[in-house]
C-alpha positions in Angstrom: -7.5 16.4 24.3 -4.6 17.4 22.7 -3.8 15.6 19.0 -0.3 14.9 18.7 1.5 12.7 15.6 3.6 10.6 17.5 2.8 8.6 20.9 3.8 5.8 23.4 1.5 3.3 24.7 3.0 1.9 28.2 0.4 -0.4 29.2 1.5 -1.7 33.4 -2.1 -4.1 33.2 -1.1 -8.1 34.7 -0.9 -10.2 31.0 -3.6 -11.8 31.8 -5.5 -8.4 32.6 -4.7 -7.3 29.4 -6.5 -9.2 26.8 -9.5 -7.8 28.6 -9.0 -4.0 28.1 -6.9 -4.5 24.7 -9.9 -2.4 22.8 -10.8 -0.4 25.0 -7.0 1.2 25.3 -6.3 1.0 21.6 -9.8 2.8 21.3 -9.5 5.7 23.4 -5.0 5.7 22.4 -6.9 6.7 18.3 -8.7 9.5 20.0 -5.1 11.1 21.2 -2.3 9.4 18.2 -3.2 9.9 14.8 -0.6 8.7 13.3 2.7 5.8 14.7 1.8 4.5 18.4 4.7 2.8 19.7 2.9 -0.1 22.2 5.1 -1.4 25.1 4.6 -4.4 27.4 5.9 -2.8 30.9 3.1 -5.5 33.4 3.2 -5.1 36.6 4.8 -1.8 36.7 3.8 0.8 38.9 3.2 4.5 38.6 3.0 5.1 42.3 5.9 3.9 43.5 9.1 6.0 43.4 10.5 7.5 41.2 13.4 5.0 40.6 11.3 3.1 37.8 12.7 0.3 35.5 11.2 -1.8 32.5 9.8 -4.7 33.3 11.4 -7.9 31.4 8.6 -9.7 29.5 8.7 -13.4 29.2 8.6 -15.0 25.3 5.8 -17.3 26.1 3.2 -18.6 23.4 0.7 -17.2 25.7 2.5 -13.4 24.8 2.8 -14.1 21.4 -0.8 -14.5 21.3 -1.3 -11.4 22.8 1.0 -9.9 20.2 -1.1 -11.1 17.6 -4.2 -9.5 20.1 -2.6 -6.7 20.0 -1.8 -6.0 16.0 -5.8 -7.1 15.2 -7.6 -5.9 17.6 -5.3 -2.5 15.9 -6.6 -2.9 12.1 -10.2 -3.7 13.0 -10.5 -0.2 15.4 -7.2 2.0 14.3 -6.4 1.2 11.1 -5.4 4.6 10.6 -2.2 4.2 13.4 1.1 2.8 11.9 1.0 0.7 15.6 4.9 -1.1 16.7 4.4 -3.2 19.9 8.0 -3.2 21.0 10.0 -6.1 22.4 12.8 -4.9 23.9 11.7 -5.8 27.2 9.9 -9.5 26.0 12.8 -12.2 26.9 13.4 -15.4 25.6 14.8 -18.9 28.4 18.5 -18.2 27.6 19.1 -14.8 27.3 19.0 -12.5 31.0 15.7 -11.2 32.3 17.2 -8.4 33.6 19.1 -7.0 31.1 17.8 -3.7 28.5 19.1 -1.0 26.7 19.4 2.2 28.6 17.3 3.7 26.1 15.6 3.6 22.6 16.1 5.3 19.9 13.2 5.3 18.1 12.4 6.3 14.3 9.8 8.6 15.3 10.4 10.2 18.7 7.1 10.1 20.5 5.3 13.6 21.0 3.1 11.9 24.3 3.0 8.9 26.6 0.3 7.2 27.3 -0.9 4.6 29.9 -3.7 2.0 30.8 -2.8 3.1 34.6 -6.3 4.2 36.8 -7.3 8.0 37.2 -9.8 9.7 39.2 -9.1 12.4 37.1 -7.5 12.4 33.7 -6.3 16.3 33.4 -5.1 16.8 36.6 -1.1 16.7 36.8 -0.7 14.3 39.7 2.5 11.9 40.6 1.0 9.3 38.1 1.6 11.6 35.5 4.8 13.1 35.8 6.4 9.6 36.8 5.3 8.5 33.5 7.3 11.0 31.9 10.5 10.8 33.9 10.0 7.0 33.0 9.3 8.0 28.7 12.1 9.8 29.2 14.4 8.3 30.8 14.0 5.1 28.7 12.9 6.2 24.8 14.5 8.9 22.5 10.6 11.5 23.2 10.3 15.1 22.5 11.7 17.2 24.9 7.8 18.9 24.8 6.5 14.9 25.9 3.1 15.3 27.7 1.2 12.1 29.3 -1.5 11.3 29.5 -3.4 8.1 32.1 -5.7 7.0 29.6 -8.8 4.8 31.3 -9.6 1.3 31.5 -12.0 -0.1 34.0 -11.6 -3.6 34.1 -14.5 -5.5 36.7 -13.5 -6.8 39.2 -14.9 -10.4 38.3 -12.5 -10.6 35.1 -9.9 -9.9 37.4 -10.0 -12.6 39.7 -10.3 -15.1 36.6 -7.3 -14.3 35.5 -5.5 -13.4 38.3 -3.3 -17.2 37.8 0.0 -16.2 35.8 1.2 -19.9 35.6 -0.4 -20.0 31.8 2.3 -17.4 31.0 5.3 -19.0 31.4 5.0 -21.8 28.4 8.7 -20.1 26.5 9.4 -20.0 22.9 11.4 -22.3 21.5 13.9 -19.8 19.7 16.5 -19.6 17.3 19.8 -18.3 16.1 19.1 -17.9 12.9 16.3 -17.8 11.5 14.6 -16.6 7.7 11.0 -15.4 6.1 10.2 -14.2 3.1 7.3 -12.6 1.7 6.4 -9.2 0.1 6.1 -6.3 2.2 3.5 -4.0 0.4 2.6 -0.9 2.8 3.5 -3.3 5.8 0.2 -3.8 7.2 -0.1 -5.4 10.4 -0.3 -9.4 9.5 3.0 -8.6 8.1 4.2 -6.9 12.4 2.6 -10.0 13.3 4.4 -12.2 11.3 7.8 -10.3 11.6 7.6 -10.0 15.0 7.1 -13.5 16.0 9.7 -14.0 13.1 11.8 -11.2 15.9 10.6 -13.4 19.1 12.2 -16.4 17.8 15.1 -15.3 16.4 18.3 -14.8 19.2 21.1 -13.6 16.7 19.6 -12.8 13.5 16.7 -12.6 10.8 17.5 -13.2 7.2 14.3 -12.1 5.3 14.2 -12.7 1.5 11.8 -9.7 0.4 10.0 -10.6 -2.9 11.3 -8.4 -6.6 11.1 -9.2 -10.3 9.7 -12.1 -11.8 8.3 -13.3 -8.3 5.9 -9.8 -9.2 4.6 -10.9 -12.4 1.8 -12.5 -11.4 0.7 -10.2 -8.1 -2.5 -8.2 -8.2 -1.8 -4.8 -9.3 1.3 -5.7 -9.3 1.6 -2.0 -11.3 0.9 -0.5 -7.0 3.2 -2.4 -5.4 6.1 0.3 -4.1 9.3 0.1 -5.5 11.8 -2.6 -3.8 13.8 0.3 -1.7 10.9 2.0 -0.4 9.6 -1.8 0.8 13.1 -2.4 2.2 13.2 0.6 4.3 10.4 1.2 5.7 11.0 -3.0 6.7 14.4 -2.1 8.7 12.6 0.9 10.8 9.8 -1.1 12.1 12.6 -3.9 12.6 14.9 -2.2 13.3 12.1 0.1 15.8 10.7 -3.4 18.0 13.5 -5.1 18.2 17.1 -2.9 18.0 19.5 -5.8 19.4 18.9 -8.4 16.5 21.1 -8.6 12.9 19.2 -7.8 10.4 19.9 -9.2 6.6 17.4 -8.3 3.8 18.1 -9.7 0.4 16.0 -9.3 -2.8 14.0 -12.3 -3.2 14.2 -12.6 -7.1 13.3 -16.7 -6.9 10.6 -19.3 -4.6 13.7 -20.1 -2.3 16.5 -17.4 -2.3 19.3 -18.1 0.6 17.1 -20.0 2.7 18.2 -23.6 0.9 22.3 -22.5 0.6 23.3 -21.0 4.5 23.6 -23.2 6.7 23.4 -21.1 10.0 19.5 -20.9 9.1 17.7 -22.9 11.9 14.1 -22.0 11.2 11.9 -20.5 8.7 8.8 -18.2 9.6 5.7 -18.6 7.2 2.0 -18.2 7.1 0.3 -21.9 6.9 -1.2 -20.9 4.1 2.8 -20.9 2.4 3.0 -24.4 4.0 4.1 -26.6 0.6 6.6 -23.4 0.4 8.6 -24.5 3.8 8.7 -28.5 2.5 9.8 -26.4 -0.8 12.9 -25.5 1.1 13.5 -28.6 3.1 13.8 -30.6 0.3 15.7 -27.8 -1.4 18.3 -28.4 1.9 18.7 -31.9 1.8 20.0 -31.8 -1.3 22.2 -29.2 -1.1 23.4 -31.5 1.7 22.1 -29.1 4.2 19.8 -29.1 7.5 15.9 -29.3 7.3 15.2 -25.9 8.6 12.3 -26.0 11.9 9.2 -24.9 10.1 7.4 -22.2 12.6 3.7 -21.5 10.7 1.3 -18.5 11.2 -2.3 -18.4 11.3 -3.4 -16.2 9.1 -5.6 -13.0 10.3 -9.0 -11.9 9.0 -10.2 -9.0 7.9 -12.9 -7.1 9.0 -12.7 -4.5 7.2 -13.2 -6.4 3.8 -16.6 -4.2 1.7 -15.7 -5.6 -1.8 -15.9 -10.1 -2.7 -12.7 -9.0 -4.7 -10.7 -8.5 -1.0 -9.2 -11.7 0.4 -10.4 -12.7 3.3 -7.4 -11.5 4.9 -5.3 -8.6 6.3 -4.0 -8.8 2.9 -1.3 -5.9 0.5 -3.4 -6.8 -3.0 -6.7 -5.4 -0.5 -4.9 -3.4 0.4 -3.6 -2.2 -3.1 -7.8 -2.9 -4.8 -8.7 -0.5 -2.0 -6.4 1.9 -3.9 -8.2 2.4 -7.1 -10.4 5.6 -7.3 -7.8 7.4 -4.9 -5.6 10.5 -5.1 -1.9 8.2 -5.4 -0.6 11.6 -6.7 -1.2 15.0 -6.1 -2.4 16.8 -9.2 0.2 19.3 -10.5 -1.3 23.4 -9.5 -1.3 24.4 -13.7 -2.3 28.2 -13.5 -2.0 28.3 -17.5 -5.2 26.1 -17.4 -8.7 27.7 -16.1 -10.7 26.1 -13.2 -13.4 25.8 -14.7 -14.4 23.2 -16.3 -12.1 20.5 -14.7 -10.5 18.5 -17.3 -9.9 14.6 -17.1 -6.6 13.3 -19.0 -7.8 9.7 -19.1 -5.6 7.6 -20.8 -5.2 3.6 -20.6 -3.8 0.5 -23.5 -5.3 -1.6 -25.4 -8.3 -3.4 -23.8 -8.0 -1.7 -21.1 -12.2 -1.0 -20.3 -11.0 3.0 -20.7 -13.9 3.7 -23.3 -16.5 1.9 -20.0 -14.7 4.4 -17.9 -15.3 7.1 -19.7 -18.7 6.6 -20.5 -19.7 5.9 -16.3 -18.2 9.7 -15.7 -20.1 10.1 -18.9 -23.4 9.2 -16.9 -21.8 10.8 -14.0 -22.4 14.5 -15.4 -19.1 14.5 -16.9 -18.9 16.6 -20.7 -16.4 13.2 -22.7 -14.3 13.9 -25.4 -12.9 11.3 -27.6 -9.9 11.8 -29.0 -10.2 9.0 -31.3 -13.3 9.9 -33.1 -10.3 13.3 -33.3 -8.5 11.7 -34.9 -10.9 10.3 -37.6 -12.0 13.7 -38.2 -8.0 15.3 -39.1 -8.0 12.8 -41.7 -11.1 14.2 -43.8 -10.9 15.8 -47.1 -10.5 19.9 -46.4 -8.4 19.6 -42.9 -5.0 20.8 -42.1 -3.5 17.5 -42.0 -5.2 15.9 -44.6 -3.3 16.8 -46.9 0.3 16.7 -45.2 -0.8 13.5 -44.5 -1.3 12.6 -48.0 1.9 14.2 -49.4 4.3 12.4 -46.9 2.8 8.6 -47.6 1.8 9.2 -51.0 -1.2 9.1 -53.1 -2.0 5.6 -52.9 -3.6 6.2 -49.4 -6.5 8.0 -51.1 -10.0 5.9 -51.4 -12.3 6.9 -54.3 -14.5 9.0 -52.6 -10.9 11.3 -52.2 -10.5 9.9 -48.0 -7.5 8.5 -46.7 -7.6 5.0 -45.9 -6.9 4.5 -43.1 -6.0 0.8 -43.5 -3.3 1.6 -46.0 -2.2 4.1 -44.0 -1.7 1.6 -41.2 -0.2 -0.7 -42.6 2.9 1.9 -43.7 3.5 3.4 -40.4 3.1 -0.2 -38.2 6.3 -1.9 -36.4 8.0 1.7 -38.4 8.6 3.9 -35.2 10.6 7.2 -38.0 6.9 6.8 -39.7 4.8 6.3 -37.0 6.1 9.5 -35.1 5.9 10.8 -38.9 2.6 10.2 -38.7 2.0 11.0 -35.2 3.7 14.5 -35.7 1.2 15.4 -38.5 -1.9 14.7 -36.5 -1.1 14.6 -32.7 -1.0 18.6 -33.2 -4.7 18.9 -35.2 -6.1 16.4 -32.9 -4.5 18.6 -28.9 -6.7 21.8 -31.1 -9.7 19.8 -31.9 -9.9 19.0 -28.0 -8.9 22.3 -26.9 -12.6 23.9 -29.1 -14.2 21.1 -27.5 -13.4 22.1 -24.1 -14.1 25.5 -24.6 -17.3 23.9 -25.5 -17.5 22.2 -22.5 -16.7 25.7 -21.0 -20.1 27.6 -22.8 -23.0 25.0 -21.6 -21.2 25.4 -18.2 -19.6 21.6 -17.9 -18.0 21.5 -14.5 -15.8 18.3 -15.5 -14.6 17.9 -18.6 -13.4 13.9 -19.5 -10.5 13.5 -21.8 -10.9 10.5 -23.1 -7.5 9.6 -25.1 -5.0 6.5 -25.7 -2.3 8.3 -26.5 -2.5 11.3 -24.3 0.8 10.7 -22.7 2.6 9.8 -25.2 1.5 12.8 -27.1 2.8 15.0 -23.9 -1.1 16.7 -23.1 -0.8 16.1 -19.8 -0.3 20.5 -19.7 -4.4 20.2 -21.3 -5.2 17.9 -18.5 -5.1 19.1 -14.9 -5.1 15.3 -13.7 -4.0 11.8 -15.3 -6.9 9.0 -14.1 -4.7 5.8 -16.0 -7.0 2.2 -16.7 -5.1 -1.1 -16.2 -6.2 -4.4 -16.6 -2.6 -7.3 -16.7 -0.9 -7.7 -20.0 -2.6 -11.5 -20.8 -5.7 -10.2 -20.2 -6.0 -7.4 -22.7 -4.9 -10.2 -25.4 -7.4 -12.2 -24.8 -10.3 -8.4 -25.1 -7.9 -6.9 -27.5 -8.3 -10.8 -29.8 -12.0 -10.9 -29.1 -12.8 -7.2 -29.9 -10.7 -7.0 -32.9 -10.5 -10.9 -34.2 -6.8 -11.4 -34.5 -4.4 -13.5 -33.5 -3.1 -13.2 -29.9 0.5 -12.4 -31.8 -0.8 -9.2 -33.4 -2.4 -8.5 -29.8 0.8 -8.9 -28.1 2.6 -7.2 -30.7 -0.2 -4.4 -30.4 0.3 -3.7 -26.7 4.4 -4.3 -27.2 4.6 -1.1 -28.9 2.5 0.5 -26.2 4.4 2.6 -23.0 3.0 -0.1 -20.3 0.7 -0.3 -17.9 3.9 0.7 -15.2 5.0 3.6 -17.0 1.2 4.9 -17.0 0.9 4.6 -13.3 4.5 6.5 -12.4 2.7 9.8 -14.5 -0.7 9.2 -12.9 -3.3 11.0 -10.4 -5.3 8.1 -10.0 -5.1 4.0 -11.5 -9.1 2.4 -12.0 -8.9 -0.5 -13.4 -11.7 -3.1 -15.3 -10.6 -6.6 -14.1 -13.6 -7.4 -12.3 -16.9 -7.4 -12.7 -19.0 -3.8 -14.2 -19.8 -3.3 -10.9 -17.1 -3.4 -9.1 -16.0 -1.0 -12.0 -18.4 1.0 -11.2 -18.6 1.4 -7.6 -14.1 3.0 -8.6 -15.7 5.2 -10.8 -17.8 6.5 -8.8 -14.6 6.7 -5.4 -13.0 9.3 -8.0 -16.1 11.7 -8.9 -16.9 11.7 -4.6 -13.2 12.7 -4.4 -12.4 14.3 -7.4 -15.6 16.9 -6.4 -14.3 17.2 -2.7 -11.3 17.9 -4.7 -13.2 21.2 -6.9 -15.0 22.2 -4.4 -11.6 23.3 -1.8 -9.8 24.1 -5.4 -12.7 27.1 -5.2 -12.6 28.1 -2.3 -8.5 28.4 -2.1 
């Protein structure tokens, strides 16, 4: 069976029966579609009838909301690699004309294949059902001109069909509101987000106001440096919303405090929250009362459990923070091809701020077989008498930095340059080129020993511009507050001095922007080891692939 990038899954089973078919149908669809899968509920649509098929309306009931939640939950379990989007264009509230439907729905990723759960005795042979399905999809969706159809087998026991033959309980309409508000970070839009947004869309009759967290609201987020930029999150959010329900008016605004426009907009009638943020919804209503506005109806949603949770560091619910933690040790950005560097040894530039745990990661990589170059030790080498940098440093900074044994007193030198950017640059201009030269000599030694991977452990890798010496940049990060605690404990300095030290360095965000791989030592040692092993495993595959090109 061919595999397509995008697809449309038209589900025709009666709604009660569909809940029994979801897992099997999604499993089959995932074998045909590899990227974006649109799902549309059309219970009762008969492909064996006349060719002039029309979309089927679905009532906006509590049971339909639960069914949509089940679809996304099952998709998270079965085909998490797929971007599943359940279309809501034909889901109608009690106050809306049940037969209204847009003529053609312009999808952001036009489907290349249309699938259905219609039964067929021969799935490969061209038949009227498949032809009708193609005509139907071409009439109502912006499909690819070369659209093909696939009939998925989803046999269900007759006894189950009899058990679910009663549709009466699917007529309990949800209460809808003219204008609805919701908020969140919406980082790496996942299926829990999609449930939250879908329900918000079903509750809204006219407009949906969405606040997207940014600025100070991201300050305490886990692995905040890996959160997608605001503009990127908004772009993905808007694309999803317009795809699933284009008839609504969407207002997406930055959320810089816990309330945003929810406490000042008089048109709002309902706020959608997750049950874990119930107190936040209550706080919004208190503020609205203070501002002379009516309280909002609070619609609270249950959390969705994450069946792929594999570490205690991850949350039990599907969450963006868990997804970010799973990015640690993976390739976030492809390395640039550097023809000036030999393919062996493959050089990793390892860097991180003070207290980040960079050295412990270097030791773990050494344990896996890497040749590690400690650039901090090389820095000490450059200050030794007789080295090219030795006399230059004394000439530049004076003889009062010389110890009795003619060695350079690094403490005295540090006092002269600390906090003085001009003096620090003068020192760096002398020392950094010498460290780089010594590092190149060690890389050559690693090559002579037949080492396949060399790790250049350098705190100033990025500041010194040594990226042209390495094939990839790996960055180790931890939150600033944790780094301060570690520096104070390790070096016996005050909190003020620890923060000054960090302030004089590149930020985590700046480093991550230049990184190919990101690691974090924030959690237990075992989790750090797993990250390093994951990164090493993926590295070996990249090296092998590069050598085979």
